[in-house]
N, C-alpha and C positions, 0 to 999 in steps of 0.2 A: 668239337662238333664236326670235325672234318675227317672223312675216311679216305679222301682222294689226295693225291700229291698236291702240295701247296703251290708249287711253281705252275702247274697246269691251270689251277683255278685262277691264280693271279694273272696269267697271260690272257685269259678270256675276260676277266674283270677289267683289265686294262683297256680293252677295246670298248668297254662301256663307260670308261672314265669314272669309276666309282671311287670318289675321294672321301675325305674326312669331314667335309664342311658341315654336314649333319645338323640340321635344325628340324625339330619335330614340328608337327602341324601347329602346335600352340607355342613353339619355341622360337620361331623365326625372328632374329634380331634385325636391326637396321631397316625397319619397315618392309620386311620381306625380301631384302636383298641377300644374295648368297654371302655366307661368311667366308673367311679365309679357309684354305684347304687344310690348314693345321694351325694351332696356336703360334703366334709370332714369338712369344716369350715363354720360357719355362719358369715356373714360379720357384723362388728360393725355398729350400727345404724347411719345413716347420722345425723349430728348435725342440730338442729332446725335453720331454716333461718327465722328470725323475719320479714323481708320484705315480703317474699313469704307467710308466715303464715298470714300476715295482709291482703293479697289479697284473701284469702279464703272467699267466700260469707258467711255472718253471719248465714244463715240458716243451714250451714254445720259445723259450729264451736260449736254448742250447742247440737250435737247429735252424736251417733255412726253411721258412714256411713256403709251401707251394700254393700259389693262387691259380686255380684252374679257370681258364676263360675260353669262351667261344666267340666267334666273330659276330659283332653287333655294333657297327659304326653309329655314332662316334664314341660309344663306350669302349669298344675294342675293335682294332683293325689289325690284320696280319699283313705286313708289308712284304714286297717281293724279295727283299734282302734278308727276310727272316725276323726282322724286328717286330715287336708287338707294341703298338701305340694306341693312344686313346685316353679318354677320361679315367677309366679304371686303372690302367697302369700308372698314370700320374697320381691318382689318389693313393694307390698302393705305395708309391714312393714317399708321399707325405706321411702316411701312417707308419712306414718303416722308420723314418727319421724321428717322428714324434714319440713312438713307443720303443725306439732303440732295438728293433728286431729286423731280421733279414727276411725279405719277401721276394720270391722269384715268381714272375708271371709266366704261366705255362699253358700252352694250347691244350684244351680238353673238350671232348664232345659234350654238348649240353646234357644229353640224356645219361652221361656217365658221371655227372657232377655229384649228385646225392650219394650214389654208391661209393664214389671216390672219397667223399668226406666221411662216410660211415666207416670205411675200411682204413682210413688214415693215409691213403695214397696222396690225397691233397688236403690242405688245411683250410683254405678259403676259396670262395668263388663269388663273382659278381659280374653283371647285375642279374638278379633273379627275382621273379615275383614272389612276394611274401603272401602265402596262402595258408589257411589253417591246416590243410592236409599236409603241407610240407613242414609245418612247424612241429609235427609229430616226429619227424625224422632228423631235422637239422634246426639250428638256431639262425635267426636273422638279425642283423644290425641294419635297421631301415635307414635309407638315405636319399631316395629319389622316387619319382612317380611317372606313370605313362598310361597310354590308352591304345587300343587296337585300331588299325586302319587297313584299308585295302589299296594295294598298288596295282595299277593297270597300265596297259600300253596306251600312250597318249593318242595315237592314231588308230587305236583298235575300236571295234564295235561294242565291246563290253564296258559299259560305264554305269554300274548300278547306283541307284539313288537311295536305296534302302536295303535292308537285310533280305527281304523276300525276293528281291531281284537277283540275289546271289544263289538262290536255290537252283540246283540242277547244273551249276557251272563248276569247272575245274579250278580249284584254289590250292595253291602251294603254301605249306606251313613248315616250320622247323620242328623236327621230331623231338618230342619231349617238352615242348614249350606250352605255356598256358593257352596259347591260341588254339590248340587242338580242342580244348574244352569250350572255347567260345563258339567254334563251328559246330561242335556236338550239340550245344544248346540251341544254336540257330537251326539245326536240322529238326529239332522238335517243333519249332515254329513253322518250318517248311511243311512238315507232316500235318500239322494242325490245319493248314490251309490247302491241303491236298496237292502240294508241290513236291517235286523230286528232291532228294537230299543233295546237299553240296557234295561234290566229288572231291574229297580231300586227298591231296597228294603230299606225302611226307618226304622231307629232304633233310640231310644231315646238318645243313646250316642255311642261313638266309642268303648268302651269295649263290648257293646252288639253286635255291628257289627263284632268285632273280634271273639267273641264266635260263631257267625253265620258262619264265615269263617272256624273256627276250626271244626264245626260239618257239614260242607259242604252244608249248606243251601244257601250259596252264594258262588260264585267262586272268588270274589275279594272284597276288601274294598277300596273305593276311599276316600282319606283323605289327609290333608296337610302332608308335608314331615316329620315334627317333630314327629307327632303322629305315623304315620305308621312305621317309622324307629325305634322309641322307642320300639314299640311292637315287631317288627320282630327281633331286636337285642337281645331281652330278652325272646325269645320264644323257646330257645334251638333248633334252626334251623327248627321250624315248619313253619314259615312264611318267606317271602322275599318281600322286597319293590322294586318296579320297577318305573322308571320315563319314561313316554311315551312323548318324546319331541314334537311330533306333536300335543299334546293336550295342551301344555303350552300357546298357543296363543288363547285358548278359553276363553270366558268371565268367570271371577272369578277363572281361573286356577292358577293365581298368585295373591298375595294379600299383601297389607300393613296392618299390624295388629295395632289396636288401643285399648286404654282403653276407654270404652264408658261411657258417662254421659248424664243426662237429657238435652235435647235441650235447648240452651240459658239460662242455669242455672248459667253460669259463672264458673262452676267447672272445665270443661275440659281445658280452657285456663290456669288456674293455674297449672293443672297437666302437661301441656306442659312445662311450665317454670320449674317446679320441675324436670321433666325428663331431661331437658337440664342441670340442676344443677347436677344431678346424672351422666350425661354424662361427664361433665367437671371435676368432682371429681375422675372419674375412676370407680366409683361404678357400673355404668351401664354395662361396659364391664366385670367387675368381676362377676356380677350376671349371665350374659349370658355364660361366660366361665365356671363357676361352674356347670351350668346345661347342659353343652355340646352343646350349641347353639351359638358359636361365630360368625358364618356366617349368623345367622338370625338377627343380629344387623343391624341397619340403621345408616346413617350418622347423625351428629348433625342437619344439615339443613333439614333432613327428619322428625325430631321430631317437628311436627307442628299440628295445629288444622285443622281437616278435609282436610288433604293434598292430598288425593287420588282423581284422576280424572277418576278412573276406574269404569265402570258399571258392575253389575252382569250379565246382560243379553245381552249386545251389544258388 
């Protein structure tokens, strides 16, 4: 998701103290208290499951799978030393052990993920909203859920109470994310009420959008709850995350998250079975708990292949 040098971005983000504690609006543990900046303990690797390992398509057992990720704390965070940390890399390590495959987590622009999967440049990616339009191009192994929020300056004058109050204001979003569709749908509501459209500003990643908010180039950042609240909770009260309930029924405002794989490659169905194995062993819940996202979990029955019936645009 990033086109600028990582060191420069991290230097600025360090000034905002954007850590990993990451609790979404509905995920805050400990009665709303901030969680640790990172999990205190790394979970032991899940034991190899010979039966599941045998179901991995041969094409993926002879190579190192590349999992393309973009920054979205606490799912994915790019550290200043080049390490990639977060819930997704830890989940990838568990899947690697369970399925006896090699997975390398690699930085990838969000809008390059689907083309990368289709071309074979990358083999997996997460997290990404499972929408019917995307299912036509890639497969999803569903594993989490989220909803859209607005992050604003805590001491700023812009504090919308509903979607119509966002009309006419500058809002930053991640290029290629489903949030673009949320604001496109909101603009239809703005027009119906004779209000100006939301002035949508696209950024290569959410950290860049946060920096735009800090410098007042935008008045809000529209993003999923986990990311916005992670940033706001670790910004020394610079930012605040708001949930506008009347926007939650807009297309793509809520989402089931999946691990993406190449369409009909046979990889996603195995990932689904592996995720259910992690669910049954308790590892799934422990991972989400460690990263401050216990309420972003889904039920075992929701861990399925292409399970969402939700459209991005309708």
